[in-house]
BALUM-399072 format. One record per atom (N, C-alpha, C): x, y, z. Coordinates in steps of 0.2 Angstrom, whole numbers, plus 5000, padded with zeros to 4 digits. Atoms other than C-alpha are relative to their C-alpha. Layout:
// residues N
XYZ...
END
This chain:
// residues 732
500150014995492446404828499549914999500450075003492146194829498749994999500650005002490246164823499549965006500350044997489746044837500150045006499949964996490246204849499450035002500649994998488746254862499950064999500149915003488946444855499749994995500350005007488546394837499349955000500850044999487046294843499350065000500549964998486246454846499750034993500149995006486146494829499349984994500550075002484846334825499650005005500550014996484146344839499850065007500349944995483046464852500049975005499850014993483446354868500650075004499649944998484446464882500649924999499550074997486146344882500450065005499549974996487446394895500649945001499650045001489146354894500550005008499549994996490746344907500450064998499349945003492146484908500649954997499450035003493246334903499749994994500650005008492046304887500550064996500149935004492346474884500850014997499649984997494146494887500649944995500050045004494446344875499950004994500449985008493646404860500550014996499349975007494946414844499850064999499949955003494146554839499450065005500549964995493546724852499550034995500849975002491746794849500250065000499749945003491946954839499650055008500349954993491647084854499450044998500349945004490747204842499249964999500750065001489247054838499849995007500450014993489147014858500150045004499849954995488847094872500149985005499650034995489647064888499250035005500449984998488047084900500250005009499850004994488547104919499650035005500349974995487547144934499450034999500649955005486047194923500050065000499749935006487047334914499449984995500350025007485747354900500650014995499450005006486647304884499850084995500249955005486947434869499749964996500350035003485947394855500349984994499550055007486747294839499750044995500149975004486647364825499949964994500150055006486647214814499449965001500550035002485047154818499450075005500449965002483447224817499650015008500750014994482447174834500649965007499650024993483447154851499549985005500550024995482647054864500050065006499949944993482347174881500149955004499650024993483347154896499349985003500550004995482347074908499950075007499949964994481847214922500250015005499850004993482247164937501050004998499350005000483947144931500350064999499749965002484247304926500050065006499749964992485147444939499950084998500249934999484347634939500850044998499549945001485547774933499850075000500349934999485647954937499850034993500149965007484848064923500350054995499449945002486148174924500550015006499549984995487748224932499750055005500149944995487048374940499449985005500350034995485648274948500549955004499750064997486848144954500650055004499649984996488048284962499650055005500349994996486548384969499749955008500350064995485948214978500849995005499350004996487848204985500050075005500049914995487748394990499449995005500650004994486048364998500049955007499850034997486548215007500750025006499449974996488348285014499850075002500249974997487548445018499550015003500550024996486248445032500050065006500149964994485848525049500650005002499249964996487648505055500150044996499549935006488248635042499650055004500549934996486748765053500150005005499749984996486948715069500549975002499550034999488448605072500550044999499549964998489648695065500150085001500049934997489348885069500350005006499950024993489248805087500950005002499450024998491048735085500650054998499349955002491948875076499850065007500049954994491248995092500249985006499850024996491648885103500949995003499350025003493348835096500650054999499549935003494249005094500150034991500149965009493249095078500449984994499850045005494149085064500649965000499750064998495548995072499649934997500350075000494548835071499849984991500250025008494348845052500949974996499550025003496248815050500249935003500050075001496148655058499549964997500550005003494648615051500249974992499850045006495348615034500449964997499250035003496948545035499449935002500350054999495748395042499649974993500750015006494548405027500549984995499650045003496148385017500349935000499750095000497148225024499549965002500750044998495248145030499550014999500749975002493748215022500149974992500050015007494248205003500349944999500050095006495248055000499649935004500450065000494047955011499450004997500649985006492548025001500149974994499750035007493447984986500249955000500150074999493747804993499349974998500349995001492147794995499350014995500449995007491247864979500549954994499850055005492647754969499949914999500250034999492247604976499349965000500650025000490447614976499850014991500349985007490547684957500249924996499850055003491647534953499749935000500650084999490547364960499550025000500849995003489047464957499549955005500250014992488447394974499850045005500249954992487647464991500649975004499850024995488647445005500349935001499950064998488547275009500349964994499650045004488947194993500650044998499349975001490447334991500549965005499650034996491247275006500049925000499950075002490847075003500649994996499450015009491847084986500850035003499149985001493547184992500149965005499950054996493447085008499649965003500750014998492346965012500049995007500150014994492946935029499850045006500149934997492647115034499550014997500749995002490847095025499550035004500449964996489847155041500350064999500149924998490547335039499450024993500649965003489147345025499249995005500650014998487847265036500050065008500149954993488447395052499850064997500349924999488247555042499049984998500549984999486547495038499850015005500149994992486347475057500050075002499949975000486947635058499650064999500549965002485947705047499250025002500750014997484347645053499950035007500049944995484747735069499950055000499849945001485147875064499450034997500749985005483647885051499450025007500349994997482647845067499950085006500049944997483048025077500250054998500249935006483348125062499450024998500649965003481748125055499550025006500349964993481048185072500250065000499949945003482048335069499650034993500549985006481148355054499450015001500849994999479648345060499850045006500049964996480048455074500150074995499949935007480448575058499350004997500850005005478548545051499750035006500449934996477848615067500050055000499849934999478748745069499850034993500149965007478548775051499150014999500749975001476448785052499650055005500049944995476648885067500250054999499849925003477449015056499650034999500549975003475849065048499750035004500349954996475349185061500750055005499949944998475549345068499650045005499749985001476249405079500349894999499750065000477349235080500049975007500550024993476549115095500649995005499449984994478349125103500450055001499549944999478749305103499750025007499949974993477849335119499649935005500250034995477449255136499449994999500949995000475649175137499750005009500149994995474649235151499649965005500450064996473749125165499450055005500449974994472349185178500249985006499750034992472749205196499450035003500749964995470949245202499750054994500149945004470349405195500550034996499549975002471949445189500549964993499750045005473249395173500750014999499050004999475149365177500149954993499750045005476249315165500349905002500150085000476449105164500850015005499250034996477949075180500549964996499550025004478748965170500450034993499749975004478949075156500550065002499749934996479449225165500749985002499250014998480949145173500549974995499450035005481749075156499850044994499949955005481249175140499349964996500850025004479549165127500249954997499850055005480549065113500149935003499950054995481148945129499649955001500950014999479448925133499649944996500450035005478748885119500349944997499650045004480148765113499749945007500150044994480148665131499249965002500750014997478248675135499449984994500550005006477248705119500149944995499750015005478248625107499949905003499850044997478948475117499649945003500350044994477948445133500249975003499650034999479348405139500049975009500050014991479548295157500450015003499350004997480648305169500649975000499650035001481648175166499949944996500150055005482048015155499749955001500550084995481147885168499450014999500649985001479648005165499750014994500550015007478647945149499650064997500449945000477248055151499550014993500550025005476347965135500350054994499649985003476448035119499850074998500349935001476348205112499649994993500350005006475048205099500050024994499749975006475448335088500649984997499450025002477348285087500049924997499950075004476948105082499550024993500249995008475748175066500550044997499649995004477148265062500449974998499550065002478348115063499849964994500450025006477048045053500050034993499649985007477248165040500650014997499250025001479048155040500149964996499850085003479147975037499649974993500750015008477647995022500650034993499549985003478948115015500549974997499350025003480448025014499749924998500150085004479447855009499650034992500250005009478747934993500450044996499549995003480348004990500549964998499550064999481247834992499649954992500450055006479847724982500149994996499850025008480347754965500750014999499549995002482047754967500350084999499749925002483347884962499750034994500449975004482147924948499550085002500649984996480847994961500650065003499649964993482348054974500550064996499449935004483548144962499550044995500449935002482048244955499950055007500149964993481748294974500450045000499549964999483548354975500050054998499849955002483548474963499550065004500249944996482348584975500349985008499850034993482948494993500650025000499449985001484548544987500250054998500049915002484548724979499850065005500349964996483448784991500050035005499649964993484348825006500450015001499349965004485648904996499350065000500549945002484349024991499750055006500049964992483749045009500550035006499349984996485549055016500250074998500049955004485849185003499550075003500549954997484249295010500150015006499749984992484649285029500550024999499149965002486549335024499850084998500449955000485749475018499650055004500449974994484549525030500250015006499749994995485549475042500650075002499649954999486849605038499950054999500449945000485749735037499850015006500350014995485249695055500550065007499349964996486149815070500349945004499550064995487449725079500449954996499550075003487849595064500650014999499550005003489349675061500549985006499450044994490049625080499849934998500050104999489449435077500549994994499650015007490249445060500950005002499349964997491949535068500149945004499850054996491849405083500149934996499850065003491849255073500750004994499349995003493449315062500650015004499749994995494249375078500249935001499850054999495549205078500150025009499649994990496049175099500449924995499550085002497649045091500149955005499550044996498148995107499449925001500350055000496548865104500149964998500050085003497348765091500449965002499550054995498548705105499649965001500350044998497148615111499749934997500150075004496948425107499450024999500750004998495148455111499750034993500149955006495048575096500049954992499750045008495848455082499449925002500450045000494648315090499249994998500650015002493048385088500050044992500050005007493548465071500049944994499950055005494148285063499349975001500650044999492348225070499450044996500549945005491448385061500149964993499750015009492448335043499549935000500350055000491948155045499349985002500749985001490148175049499750054994500249965005489948335037499849974993500050035008490348215022499549955000500450054999489348085028500149924998499550065001490747945028499749955005500250044996490347785034499149964999500750015000488447785031499749964998500150025005488347715015499550004994500449975003487247835007500550024995499749975006488747894997500349934996499850055003489347724991499349984995500650025001487447694988499950034994499949965002487247854978500549994992499650005005488947824967500049954996500350075005488347654961499550014997500449995006487247724951500450044993499549955007488647804939500049954996499750055006489347754924500649995003499250024997490947674927500650054998499349975001492047794918499750075000500049924998491247954927500650025006499549974995492648074936499850005008500149974993492348034954500550035004499449934999493948134958500050055001500249904999493148294953499749985004500749994994491548244963500350005004500049994992492448214978500350065003499849925000493348374976499450075001500549945000491948474972499550015005500650014992490548414986500450035005499649994994491948414999500050105000500149924998492148604994499350045000500649954999490348654992499949995006500150034993490048555009500450055005499549934995491548675017499850065000500149965000490948825009499150015003500950014998488948795014500350015007500349994992489548785033500450075000499749954999490648945032499450064999500549965001489149025025499350015004500549994994487848965037500250035007499549984993489249005051499650084998500249925003489049195042499350025002500849994999487149195043499949995009500250024992487149125061500450055006499949964998488449245067499650084998500149935001487749405059499250005006500550014994486049345070500050015004499849994992486949315085500250065002499849944999487749475084499650055000500749984999485849535084499950005005500350034994485249445097500450035006499550004996486849475107499950095002499949934997486649675107499250025002500749984997484649665112500249975007499950034993485149555126500450045003499849934994486349685132499950055000500249944997485349825130499449975005500550044994483949705140500750015006499850024994485149675154500450075001499849954995485849865155499450055003500749994997484049905157500049995007500250034993483749805170500550025006499549974999485449855178499950065003500049924999485150035177499250005006500450014996483450005186500049985007499750024992484249905201500450065004499749954998485550045201499450095003500549954997484050195204499650005006500250034991483250095218500350005004499649984994484850105227500150055001499849955000485150265223499150045004500749984996483250315230500049975006500350004993483350215245500850015002499749984998485050285249500649965001499350024997486250145247500550004996499649985002487150195235499950085000500149924999487550395235500050034993500149985006487250505220500750034997499549985001488950555220500549944995499650055005489650385211499750004994500249995007488650435195500350054997499649955003489650515183499350064995500549955002488750685178499850004995500350005008488650665159499449935001500550065002487550495162499350045001500749995002485750505157499749955001500550075002484450355163499550004996500549985005483350425153500249954993499550035007484650385137500749975004499650044997485650265146500549964995499650055007487050195132500549925004499650064994487950025138500750024999499449974998489750135136499850045007500249954992488750265152500149925004500450074994488150095161500849965001499450034998489950015159500550035005499649944997490950185164499749995010500250004994489650185180500149945004499950054997489649995184501050005006499349994998491650025185500250045008500049984997491450155196499749985006500450034993490350075210500349955000499450054998491449915209500550025002499549975000492850015213499950025006500149974992491950095229499849965004500250054998491149955234500249944999499550085001492349825233499849955004500250044995491949745248499249975000500750035000490049725247499650014991500349985006489849745229499649944997500650065004489249565227499450005001500749994998487649605237499650034995500449965005487149735224499649954996500350045004486949595213500050034991500049955009487349705196500449944996499550065006488049615180500250054995499349965002489549695169499650014995500449985006488449685154500350004992499450005005489749645142499749994993500250075008489249615123500449954998499450065001490849505123499749945002500450054996489849385136499649984998500750015003488449395126500149954992499750055004489349325111500249935000499750074999490249205118499649935004500550075000488849095123499849974996500050055007488948955113499249954999500750025003487148885106500149944996499950055004487248725099499349964999500750065000485848595092499650045000500649995001484148605093499850105005500049924998484348775105500350054997500149955005485148855090499550024995500550005003483748825079499350025002500749994999482348805089499850065005500049964994482748945105500350064997499649945000483949075099499850024992500249975006483549095079499250025000500849985001481649105083499950075004499949954995482049225097500250084994499749955004482949335086499650024991500349995008481749325069499450025004500349964997480349375083500250104998499949945002481249545081500050044991500249995008481249545061499450034999500650005003480049645052499749944995500550085005478749525043500349935001499950054997479349395055499749945000500150075003478249255049500449984994499650035005478849265032500649985001499450044997480649225039499949955004500050074998480049095049499949954996500550065006479048995036500849984995499550035003480749015026500549965006499350034997481948975040500049935000500250074999480948815042499949964995500050055005480648755027500749984999499450025003482448755023500349945004499650054995482948645040499549954995500350055002481548535032500649984995499450025006482448535015500649985003499450014997484148515025500049905001500350074995483348355035500049984994500350055005482548265019500649994996499550035003484148275009500349965003499350064997485348195021499549965004500750044999483548085025500149964993500250045004483448035009500649944999499350054998485447985009500049935003499950064999485347895023499549934999500350065002484047785017500049964995499750055006484747745002500549975004499650064999486147675012499849955004500250064999485047555020499749964995500350055004483847505005500449994993499850035006485147504990500449935004499550094997486347355001499449964999500550054999484647275006499849974993500450025005483847264989500849984995499550035003485547224980500249935002499850074997485847074992499649964999500550065000484346994994499350004995500349985007483447054979499249985003500649974998481947104988499650064996500249935003480647224979500050065004499749944996481247404983499350035001500549974997479547474983499549975008500250044991478947344997500350015006499650004995480347345006500250085003499849924997480447535007499450025003500549984997478647545013500149975008500050024993479047425027500350035005499549964997480647505031499850075006500649954997479647665032499449995008500650004996478247605043500349975007499650024996479347495055500550085004499649934997480547655058499350065002500549954997478947775061499749955008500250024993478247645075500850015005499549984997479947635083500150075001499949925001480047825082499550015006500349944993478647855094500150005006499749984994479947835107500250085001499949934996480548005104499450074996500549975000478848085102499650005006500549994994478248055121500350075002499649954998478748195132500449995001499150004998480348115137500350004993499750015005480648115120500750004995499449955001481948245117500449935004499450054996483148135130500249964995499650045002483147995119500350014993499749985006483648095103500950025004499249974999485148165113500249935001499550075001485647965117500149984994499950045007485447915099500550054998499549985004486348045093500750005004499150014996487848035107500249925000500050075000487747835106500249944995500250075007487147755089500550024995499750005005488247855079501050004999499450015002489847915082500649975001499450065002491047765088499749964996500050065006490247645077500350034993499849985008490647745063500550024998499449994998492247785067500449934999499650095001492747595068499850004993500250045007491647575052500550034993499849965006492547705041500949965000499250035000494447625049500049954996500150075004493747455044500050014992500149995007493347535026500650014997499449985005494947625023500649945002499350044999496047475031500049934994500250045004495147345019500350014992499949985007495347445002501050015001499249985001497147495008500649945002499350034997498047355017499649934998500150065003496947205013499849994991500150015007496347224995500750044998499249985002498147334992499950054995500149935004498147524989500350014993499750025007499447474973499649984995500750015006497847374966499850055001500649964998496747504972500050064995499949945004497547644962500150004992500050045009497747524944499450014999500850005001495947504948499750074997500449935000495547694949500350014992499849955007496947734933499449964995500450045006495747604922499350034999500450004999494247654928499950094996499849935001494747864926500149994994499749995006495747854912500650055001499449974996497147934924500149965003499650024995498247904937499750065005500149944994497647994953500650025003499349974997498948094964500349945005499750054995500247994975499850025007500049984994499648094988499149975002500750014998497848004990500649915002499550074999499147834990500350005007499550004991500147895006499250015004500850014993498147955015499849954999500350095001497547785010500349965005499450094997499047665017500250045009499449984992499747785033499650065002500149944997499047955037499349995004500650014998497047925036499949955005500050044997497147775045500350025008499749984992498247835059499550065002500549954996497047995062499449995004500750044998495447875062500249975009499850014996496247785075499950035006500149974993496847905086499250035000500749964999495047995084499449955003500450054995494347835090500249985006500150014993495247835105499950055004500149954997495147995108499250005002500950004998493047985108500149955005500250044997493247815118500350045009499749954994494247935132499650035000500549944998493048065130499549975003500750044998491547945132500250005007500050044995492447875147500250055007500049924995492948065156499450035001500649974999491048125151499749975004500550034997489848065165499549994996500750015003488447975155499450045001500449984999487148095155499550044995500649965005485648215148500050065003500349954994485148395152499249995000500750014998483448385159499750085001500649944997482048515160499749995007500250004994481648565176499450045002500649965000479948655176499850045008499849964994480148715195500650074998499549945001481648825190500050004995499949985006481348835172500850014996499350025002483048785168500149934998499850095003483948625160500650005007499650014996485148545173500349914999500050054999486248395171499849935007500250054996485548225175500549934997499850065001486448055176499549944996500550055003485747905165499849955005500050054995484847785175500449944997499750075003485447595175499749974991500550045006484047535162500450044993500049985007484647665148500850025001499350015003486447665150500049924996499950065004486247485147499750004993500250015007485247535130500750044998499349985005486747665126500549934998499450065003488047515126499549964995500350025005486647415117500050024994500149975008486547545103500749994998499250015003488447535101500249944999500050095002488547335102499549984995500350015009487147325088500350034994499649965008488047445076500349975000499250045003489747345078499849945001500150075001489047165080500149964994499750035005488847135064500849984995499150035000490847145061500349935003499850104998491346985071499649964997500350075004489946875067500150004994499950025009490246895049500849944999499350045002492146885050500049935003500050034997491946755063499849934997500550045005490546665052500449974996499650015005491746665037500749985001499750034997493146625047500149935000500250074997492546455052499549964992500550035009491646425033499350005004500550005000490046445042499450064996500249955003489546575031500249994991499749985008489746585011500550065002499349954997491646685010499850074996500049935005490846794995500549994994499750015004491746704984499649994992500250015008491146724965500249994994499650035005491146624952499550014993500649965005490446664934499749944995500350045005489146574923499950034994500149985005489146624907499549964994500350065002487846584896499850074992500049975005487246644877499149994999500750015001485346694872500050044994500149965004484846764856500650044998499349965002486746824852500250035007499849964994486846914870500649955006499950044996488246854880500050025008500249984994487646844899500549985007499650004996488646854914499849965009500549994993487846784932500449975006499650024995488646764948499849945004500150074999488746584956500350015009499549994994489446654975499649965005500250074995488246514984500149955000500150085000488846354978500649995006499450054994489946234989500750024995499650015002491746254987500249944993500250025005491546094977499850004993500549985005490546144967500450064995499749935003491346294962500649974995499850065004492646174956499949974995500350045007491646084945499850034996500449915005490946254939500550004996499649985004492446304932500649934996499850045007493146134925499649964997500550075003491546034921499550074995500349975006490246064907499350015004500750004997488846074920500150055007499849944994488846234931499250025001500749964993487346294944499850054995500349955006486246404937499850075008500149964996486046484957500350084998499749955002486146674954500350055007499949954994487046794967500150094998500149975000486946974969500550044997499449984999488747014968500549994992499650015006490047014951500449985002499250054998491546914951500550054996499350015004493346934946500550005006499450004996494546874958500550034997499549965001495746934946500250065001499849954997495547084949499950055005500549984994494547134965500349965005500050054996494746994975500850015004499549984996496047014989500649955002499650055001496746844988500549984995499650025004497646844975499949984992500650015004497546794957499749924999500350055001496446674951500049974994499750045006496446534938499850044993500149955004495646644926500650034998499749965003496946774927500649974998499450045003498546624927499949994995499950045007497846564912499850054993500249935007497746744902500849984997499350015006499146714888499950044996500049955005498546854877500450065002499949944999499446994875499550064998500449925003497947114869499550015006500249974996497347104888499949965004499950024991496847044906499749934999500650064998495646894902500249944991499850055005496446844885499649984995500750025004494646844875500050054997500349945004493846944864499450025004500749994998492146964873500250055003500149924995492447134882500050034994500149955003491847274876500850065002499549954995493247434877499750025006500149954995492047514888499849965006500150024993491547374900500550005007499750014994492147384917500149935002499850044998493347274922499749925007500349984993492547284940499549975001500750045000491047174934500049945000499950055001491647034929500249945004
END
């Protein structure tokens, strides 16, 4: 090496010496990769054996890493397995043909879920940045994808944590015997105590949910002020999330050991207990009785695709954030298949539990129906409205079975065909009770709570159930917050602790919207409009940017170099053709469904003690479309700004420097175009850092860069010996 080279100056001086890439490529001798370390993006270098002491890495440049593979898998499972597995999947299974629904769901999991989940894991692990950095790097003009992901995560986190707050409220209320929602309260009416009319018209669990827990107003326009108990619960929920996030994956990863595994313990306990309940077999049988004709309905496939889409957390950025803390040689292909299968098995397990409990509840409700209608028949017999000859001789009203009532009901209906409707008798069929679909909050806070009041030791089971919901919610919330915090910290280099506290504080203040007496209606609004369509568009753009702008062939080659083997060509065709087509169809069907369904919500009416559909007022409609617009706005804004050069296009130029034997590479993405040219060709590079790694010859969609075209060495992509064999090319 020439003695006047800047690289050799480091042997005689402690000064920080910086060279351009052109200088390094012009050197007569390559630096031995065994004695120099390429440090990219803050990855800590391995210790050098030929030096006794090595200068410590700047802590601000170090990227955290998972303590173990198990911790990482649990984090991904905790994020993907959430409340939707417990109260959304069973509802869809019940609504869309029972066991027949599992067939389209599994097919769509294979052709949409696993390939796109693998794609997000791979780009996060390869580029080692959050969603903003990843999509800025893969396709700069579509860099707004990452910002849209952050916006959607923020909207979802706002109302998702409210559900955790509800679970906290019920959790603390469960430490009572009997449970406070087991019976209707009594009110004084003069000298008499009567059952609360609103409760008497509905049920004890329904009354407790709407009146005691939510203290709900009659419409979205009636704020009614803050519900102070739910406000405190929301504050507790955000405090827990903030404490879990504030130390990064070192603390949130440890939280996952409990929050990811505990729900499985509870589900297994509930399954064993549920199977011992009277009528549980009826519920399980109802679940696995397929109605195959349902598979011919497009709506079933649309809802199955939507559930696959959200079950794996695609588009939120949490998957990318978690995988960005992995080692470059981690087998993310195996991780994608494993987490997807665990998610599917968890959904089936939760559905078994739900149907066992619903079978028990259906039997109870059917028995109550038989008793109530038998009393009506006895009244008609005593008043001679009905003849005693209509009652079969073997029927005993003191021990009336469902079969006896069904037989008696059939005889009366046949004889009194003309005036039967005036009697007000109900058929009391168990199948009708099993077919009553209950979803979301209605399943968790009404149907399940009612069933648990009949369990022996009901407070114990209630505590376990709501503790499980809290853990499921926290696992998903940690992943959702990672989808916000990791990209922002990577891109803007803010202090993670300060930003986390500010983000959680802001979210709590905005979240006060959801703890008004009308707050439940806003939860429904955000759930319907802030996530479904925006996330579908985000994932479509993710798929297209990798498969068509970056190139599926190039991406497959990247995966081969990263994993050590070439993934199946199945993924090639899924990414390039099948998945984008399915996603576009899903997007248009979602738009059509939104257009056909009048925008509105189910409002609780205190007078009738029942729900009724109400249309959104004009200001609420404006709010709905504002949510969609704000979520998607970053995509066109960034595209236009970069198309007309109003914003840096994300082109990353490298500044390479030596300091005490260590070669360090810095990113120069914020240089002007002429500065970049001067940087490559001259010896006076700029020192402005950027969070993004650079290697246009490998990851840039624009084609070969000057670095790649000057490579004449048969020994590697770069024509130099600077690379460690295990150094990921994507960080160059």
